[in-house]
matplotlib code that plots the C-alpha trace (Angstrom):
import matplotlib.pyplot as plt

x = [38.4, 34.7, 32.9, 31.0, 27.5, 25.9, 27.9, 26.9, 23.3, 23.4, 24.8, 22.1, 19.4, 20.7, 20.8, 17.2, 15.9, 16.0, 18.9, 18.8, 17.3, 14.7, 14.3, 13.6, 11.2, 9.3, 9.1, 7.7, 5.1, 4.1, 3.9, 1.4, -0.6, -0.7, -1.8, -4.9, -5.3, -5.3, -7.9, -10.2, -9.6, -11.2, -14.0, -14.8, -17.5, -18.9, -19.3, -21.3, -23.6, -23.9, -23.7, -24.9, -27.4, -26.7, -27.3, -24.2, -24.9, -25.3, -22.0, -20.3, -21.7, -20.8, -17.2, -16.9, -18.3, -16.0, -13.0, -13.5, -14.1, -11.1, -8.7, -9.1, -7.3, -4.0, -2.2, -3.4, -2.6, 0.7, 1.3, 0.7, 3.4, 5.8, 4.8, 4.5, 6.8, 5.9, 6.3, 3.8, 1.4, 1.5, 1.0, -2.0, -3.6, -3.1, -4.9, -7.8, -8.0, -8.0, -11.0, -13.0, -12.4, -13.5, -16.6, -17.4, -18.1, -21.2, -22.5, -25.9, -27.1, -25.8, -25.1, -23.1, -21.1, -20.5, -19.4, -17.0, -15.5, -15.1, -13.1, -11.1, -10.2, -9.3, -6.9, -5.6, -4.8, -3.0, -1.1, 0.1, 1.6, 3.0, 4.6, 6.2, 7.6, 8.8, 10.6, 12.3, 13.4, 14.5, 16.3, 18.9, 19.8, 19.8, 18.4, 15.1, 14.4, 15.7, 13.5, 10.5, 11.1, 11.3, 8.0, 6.4, 7.7, 6.3, 3.0, 2.6, 3.7, 1.4, -1.7, -1.1, -0.9, -4.0, -6.0, -4.9, -5.8, -9.3, -10.0, -11.6, -13.9, -15.0, -15.6, -17.7, -19.7, -21.0, -21.9, -19.9, -16.8, -17.0, -17.4, -14.5, -12.3, -13.2, -12.1, -8.9, -8.3, -8.7, -6.1, -3.5, -3.6, -3.0, -0.3, 1.4, 1.8, 3.8, 7.1, 7.1, 7.7, 11.3, 12.2, 15.2, 14.9, 16.1, 13.6, 13.1, 15.1, 13.5, 11.1, 11.3, 9.2, 6.6, 6.1, 6.0, 3.4, 1.5, -1.3, 0.3, -0.3, 3.4, 3.1, 0.1, 2.5, 5.0, 4.2, 7.0, 5.7, 2.1, 3.3, 5.1, 1.9, -0.2, 2.2, 2.5, -1.2, -1.9, 0.6, -0.9, -4.0, -2.2, -3.2, -6.9, -6.2, -5.0, -7.8, -10.8, -10.2, -8.4, -11.2, -13.9, -11.7, -10.6, -14.0, -16.1, -13.9, -11.5, -11.6, -8.9, -9.9, -11.3, -8.5, -6.1, -7.4, -5.6, -2.6, -2.2, -2.4, 0.1, 2.6, 2.3, 2.7, 5.7, 7.5, 7.0, 8.2, 11.3, 12.3, 11.1, 14.3, 16.5, 14.5, 14.7, 18.5, 19.7, 16.3, 17.9, 19.3, 16.7, 17.5, 17.5, 14.2, 12.6, 13.8, 12.2, 8.9, 9.4, 10.2, 7.0, 4.9, 6.4, 5.9, 2.3, 1.6, 2.9, 0.7, -2.4, -1.6, -1.2, -4.4, -6.4, -5.4, -6.4, -10.1, -10.0, -7.6, -8.3, -8.0, -4.3, -3.1, -5.0, -3.5, 0.0, -0.5, -2.2, 0.7, 3.0, 0.6, 1.0, 4.8, 4.7, 2.1, 4.3, 7.4, 5.5, 4.5, 8.1, 9.6, 6.8, 7.2, 11.0, 10.9, 8.1, 9.9, 13.0, 11.3, 8.7, 11.3, 14.1, 11.8, 10.3, 12.1, 13.5, 11.2, 8.1, 7.9, 4.6, 2.6, 4.4, 3.8, 0.2, -0.1, 1.6, -0.9, -3.7, -2.5, -3.1, -6.3, -7.8, -6.7, -8.5, -11.6, -11.9, -10.3, -13.5, -15.4, -12.4, -11.3, -14.9, -15.4, -12.1, -11.4, -14.8, -17.1, -17.9, -14.4, -12.1, -9.1, -9.0, -9.8, -7.0, -4.5, -5.8, -5.2, -1.8, -1.0, -2.1, 0.5, 3.2, 2.6, 2.6, 5.8, 7.5, 6.7, 8.6, 12.0, 10.6, 9.6, 13.3, 13.7, 11.0, 11.9, 11.8, 10.3, 12.6, 10.9, 11.8, 10.1, 6.6, 6.9, 8.1, 10.3, 11.6, 15.0, 16.6, 17.5]
y = [-2.0, -1.9, 1.3, 3.0, 1.8, 5.2, 5.3, 1.8, 2.5, 5.6, 3.6, 0.9, 3.6, 5.3, 1.9, 1.3, 4.6, 6.4, 8.8, 12.1, 15.0, 14.7, 10.9, 11.0, 13.9, 12.1, 8.9, 11.0, 12.5, 9.1, 7.6, 10.3, 9.7, 5.9, 6.2, 8.0, 5.1, 2.7, 4.7, 4.8, 1.2, -0.1, 2.4, 4.0, 1.4, 1.5, 5.3, 5.0, 2.3, 3.4, 7.2, 8.0, 5.1, 3.7, 0.0, -2.1, -2.8, 0.9, 1.7, -1.0, 0.2, 3.8, 2.9, 0.8, 3.6, 6.3, 4.0, 3.1, 6.7, 7.9, 5.8, 8.3, 10.9, 9.1, 10.0, 13.6, 14.5, 12.7, 15.0, 18.0, 16.7, 16.7, 20.2, 22.0, 19.9, 16.8, 18.4, 21.2, 18.9, 16.3, 19.0, 20.4, 17.0, 16.2, 19.5, 18.3, 15.0, 16.9, 19.0, 16.2, 13.8, 16.5, 17.3, 13.6, 13.8, 15.9, 13.7, 12.2, 11.1, 8.8, 11.5, 13.5, 10.5, 9.5, 13.1, 13.3, 9.9, 10.5, 13.7, 12.1, 9.0, 11.1, 13.1, 9.8, 8.5, 11.8, 11.8, 8.3, 9.5, 12.7, 10.8, 8.4, 11.4, 12.9, 9.7, 9.8, 13.4, 12.8, 9.6, 9.0, 5.6, 2.9, 5.3, 5.4, 1.7, 1.8, 4.8, 3.2, 0.0, 2.1, 3.7, 0.3, -0.7, 2.6, 1.8, -1.4, 0.3, 3.3, 1.2, -1.0, 2.0, 3.5, 0.2, -0.3, 3.3, 2.8, -0.4, 1.4, 3.3, 0.2, -1.5, 1.5, 1.5, 5.1, 7.6, 10.3, 8.1, 7.3, 10.9, 12.1, 9.4, 10.6, 14.1, 12.7, 10.9, 14.1, 15.8, 13.2, 14.4, 18.0, 16.7, 14.7, 18.0, 19.7, 17.8, 18.5, 22.2, 21.5, 19.3, 20.6, 18.3, 19.9, 20.2, 17.0, 16.8, 18.7, 16.6, 16.6, 19.3, 16.8, 15.8, 19.4, 20.5, 17.3, 16.0, 12.8, 10.8, 9.8, 7.0, 5.6, 5.1, 3.2, -0.5, -1.7, 0.2, -0.9, -4.5, -3.9, -2.3, -5.3, -7.8, -6.1, -5.5, -9.2, -10.0, -7.4, -9.5, -11.2, -8.3, -9.1, -12.8, -11.7, -9.2, -10.8, -14.5, -15.5, -14.6, -16.3, -19.3, -19.9, -19.6, -21.2, -23.8, -25.1, -26.6, -24.1, -21.8, -18.4, -16.7, -17.9, -15.1, -12.6, -14.9, -14.9, -11.1, -10.9, -13.1, -11.0, -7.7, -8.8, -10.3, -7.1, -4.8, -7.0, -8.1, -5.6, -3.5, -6.6, -8.1, -4.8, -4.9, -5.1, -4.1, -1.0, -3.5, -4.1, -7.8, -8.6, -6.6, -8.7, -11.9, -10.7, -10.4, -13.9, -15.2, -13.5, -15.4, -18.7, -18.0, -16.9, -20.1, -22.1, -20.0, -20.7, -24.4, -24.6, -22.7, -24.8, -28.1, -27.1, -27.7, -31.4, -31.2, -31.4, -28.3, -28.7, -29.7, -26.9, -24.4, -25.5, -25.4, -22.0, -20.6, -21.9, -20.3, -17.0, -17.2, -18.1, -15.3, -12.8, -13.9, -13.2, -9.8, -8.9, -9.9, -8.1, -4.9, -4.9, -5.8, -3.3, -0.6, -1.0, -1.4, 1.2, 3.9, 2.7, 2.2, 5.7, 8.6, 11.3, 14.3, 12.1, 10.1, 11.7, 10.5, 7.2, 6.5, 7.5, 5.0, 2.3, 2.8, 1.9, -1.8, -2.1, -0.1, -2.2, -5.4, -4.2, -3.5, -7.0, -9.0, -9.7, -11.2, -13.1, -14.6, -15.5, -17.3, -19.2, -19.8, -19.6, -21.3, -24.9, -26.0, -24.2, -26.5, -26.3, -22.6, -21.9, -23.7, -21.7, -18.5, -19.6, -20.4, -16.9, -15.5, -17.8, -16.9, -13.1, -13.4, -15.4, -12.7, -10.0, -10.7, -10.4, -6.8, -5.8, -7.2, -4.9, -1.7, 1.4, 4.7, 7.7, 11.1, 13.9, 17.2, 16.5, 12.8, 9.5, 7.1, 3.8, 2.5, -0.2, 0.9]
z = [23.6, 23.1, 22.4, 25.3, 25.7, 24.8, 21.5, 20.6, 21.4, 19.3, 16.3, 16.7, 16.8, 13.7, 11.9, 12.9, 11.6, 8.3, 7.7, 9.7, 7.9, 5.1, 5.2, 8.9, 8.6, 5.9, 8.1, 11.0, 8.7, 7.4, 10.9, 11.9, 8.8, 9.2, 12.9, 11.4, 8.9, 11.8, 13.6, 10.6, 9.5, 12.7, 13.2, 9.8, 8.8, 12.4, 12.1, 8.9, 10.4, 14.0, 13.7, 10.2, 10.3, 6.9, 6.2, 5.6, 1.9, 1.2, 3.0, 0.9, -2.4, -1.5, -0.7, -3.9, -6.0, -4.4, -4.5, -8.2, -9.3, -7.3, -9.3, -12.2, -10.1, -9.6, -12.8, -13.2, -9.6, -10.0, -12.9, -10.7, -8.4, -11.3, -12.3, -9.0, -6.8, -4.8, -1.4, -2.2, -3.9, -1.1, 1.6, -0.2, -0.6, 3.1, 3.7, 1.5, 3.4, 6.7, 5.6, 4.0, 7.0, 9.4, 7.2, 7.2, 10.9, 10.1, 7.3, 8.1, 4.7, 2.0, -0.6, 2.0, 3.0, -0.7, -1.7, 1.3, 0.7, -3.0, -2.5, 0.3, -1.8, -4.8, -2.6, -1.2, -4.7, -5.5, -2.2, -2.9, -6.2, -4.7, -1.8, -4.3, -6.2, -2.9, -2.0, -5.4, -4.6, -1.1, -1.8, -4.5, -5.9, -3.2, -0.7, -2.5, -2.0, 1.5, 2.4, 0.8, 2.8, 6.0, 5.1, 4.7, 8.2, 9.5, 7.9, 9.9, 13.1, 12.6, 11.7, 14.7, 17.1, 15.6, 15.8, 19.4, 20.3, 18.9, 20.9, 23.8, 21.5, 19.8, 23.1, 24.3, 21.0, 21.5, 18.8, 20.6, 20.7, 17.0, 16.1, 18.3, 16.8, 13.3, 14.2, 15.7, 12.4, 10.5, 12.8, 11.8, 8.2, 9.4, 11.7, 8.9, 6.9, 9.8, 9.4, 5.6, 6.4, 7.3, 4.4, 2.5, -0.5, -3.7, -6.5, -8.6, -11.8, -14.6, -16.7, -20.5, -22.1, -23.1, -19.4, -18.2, -20.8, -21.3, -19.2, -17.9, -21.0, -21.3, -18.8, -20.8, -23.7, -21.6, -22.3, -20.1, -17.1, -17.8, -17.8, -14.4, -13.0, -14.1, -12.7, -9.3, -9.3, -9.6, -6.9, -4.6, -4.4, -1.5, 0.7, 0.1, 0.8, 4.2, 5.0, 3.1, 2.7, 5.9, 8.4, 6.2, 5.5, 9.1, 10.6, 7.9, 6.3, 8.9, 12.5, 13.6, 16.5, 15.4, 17.4, 14.7, 12.5, 14.7, 15.0, 11.2, 11.1, 14.0, 12.2, 9.1, 11.0, 13.0, 10.0, 7.9, 10.7, 11.4, 7.9, 5.3, 5.3, 5.1, 2.3, 0.3, 0.1, -3.5, -4.9, -6.5, -9.1, -11.7, -12.2, -8.5, -8.1, -10.9, -9.3, -6.0, -7.8, -9.2, -5.7, -4.5, -7.0, -5.9, -2.2, -2.8, -4.7, -1.7, 0.6, -1.5, -1.7, 2.1, 2.8, 0.3, 2.0, 5.6, 5.0, 5.8, 8.7, 12.4, 14.6, 15.7, 12.2, 10.6, 13.0, 12.2, 8.5, 8.7, 10.6, 7.8, 5.4, 7.2, 6.9, 3.2, 2.5, 4.3, 2.4, -0.8, 0.5, 1.5, -1.8, -3.7, -1.7, -2.3, -6.0, -6.7, -4.8, -6.9, -10.3, -9.9, -9.3, -11.6, -14.7, -14.3, -16.1, -13.8, -13.4, -14.1, -10.9, -9.9, -12.8, -12.9, -9.2, -9.7, -12.6, -10.6, -7.7, -10.2, -10.2, -6.4, -6.6, -9.3, -7.5, -4.3, -6.3, -8.0, -5.2, -3.0, -6.0, -7.4, -4.1, -3.1, -6.4, -6.3, -2.6, -0.9, -3.4, -4.2, -5.1, -2.6, -3.0, -6.8, -6.6, -4.1, -6.3, -9.3, -7.5, -6.5, -10.1, -11.1, -8.6, -9.9, -13.5, -12.7, -10.7, -13.5, -16.0, -14.0, -15.4, -19.0, -18.2, -18.3, -21.8, -23.1, -24.9, -22.7, -23.9, -23.9, -23.7, -26.2, -26.7, -27.8, -28.3, -26.9, -28.7, -27.5, -26.7, -24.6, -21.2]

ax = plt.figure().add_subplot(projection="3d")
ax.plot(x, y, z, "-o")
ax.set_aspect("equal")
plt.show()
């Protein structure tokens, strides 16, 4: 006899959501925050140019400077999460982001804009590290990877909601609309802190004395984790291929309709929402996680090869190949996310997830900083086909190196020092 429809629906709902309690509260907090990210993503630059009145090149240089300097805050702020607790640290940093984003609405000069964005992005780097430590505290074992996968799905949902909500403001193109939207963005950071009040997560496991009294230098001595950060940083260039290369490539180098830019992004978003949790199964096992990173490199090589050969095709053929490119690129993203979730948690010592997650975020941050120049030189220059294949080869080599990370010697923390041992 089949179960009543309400009971079946309840089980399906529970399977589609994080576990009740702390995981679900953290997911709600992250949804609110990423809605704000979607609001800012579509209108932030327009606020700086339309309301503040800054030229585009000055906005770009200011964001580059602020983003680069902010990377320095990742490890120290992650260390604070280890020392004072990830929930408290994350909540404080969300408060800092609320204040600085609200203050940004009053900026009318380049120095004011730069100062606000610098503080905001430093807090963003720290909140990334603290949130990673909080996931490690809320989840145990396989639940960490599962929860991180849920948060990635939530990221895509939240950004999509925020971007859609801002569409009318962009269409109206008014100074008042951009300013109000910036205040709404600020409120999402305050709103994201509210669910954290009800978290009942136990304190993270005590760190070794060296971690508690040091300044976060332990992770800098961990060659294995540094290698993992480099590998995943290189593979994370795929995000910039999607956001930076695809619009310029489709419009300037193919006969495909410009609308396909949105089509590629739609394919990516839908696949991540529907498949990320499934692709993350088994990533708590180090060997399988490393193989996922290797698979990511292969898929990204295939994606780059597909994109590079669309230049000489007609409109319909280019459209078909670019959609296949979107699938291959997203498969690479799914495997990378799953593999990096598992390895970044399992290769970090307990009680030190804050500084380790902060260090791990540097790989993606550095990749985002160098990606526009690198991708422009390789894929959008005089030899795009050869450059695209070269970029794909870089992905493949990085992915192939992931299993070798597990054969490196792992540092073990003792009081006042770090020695090495095989995990």
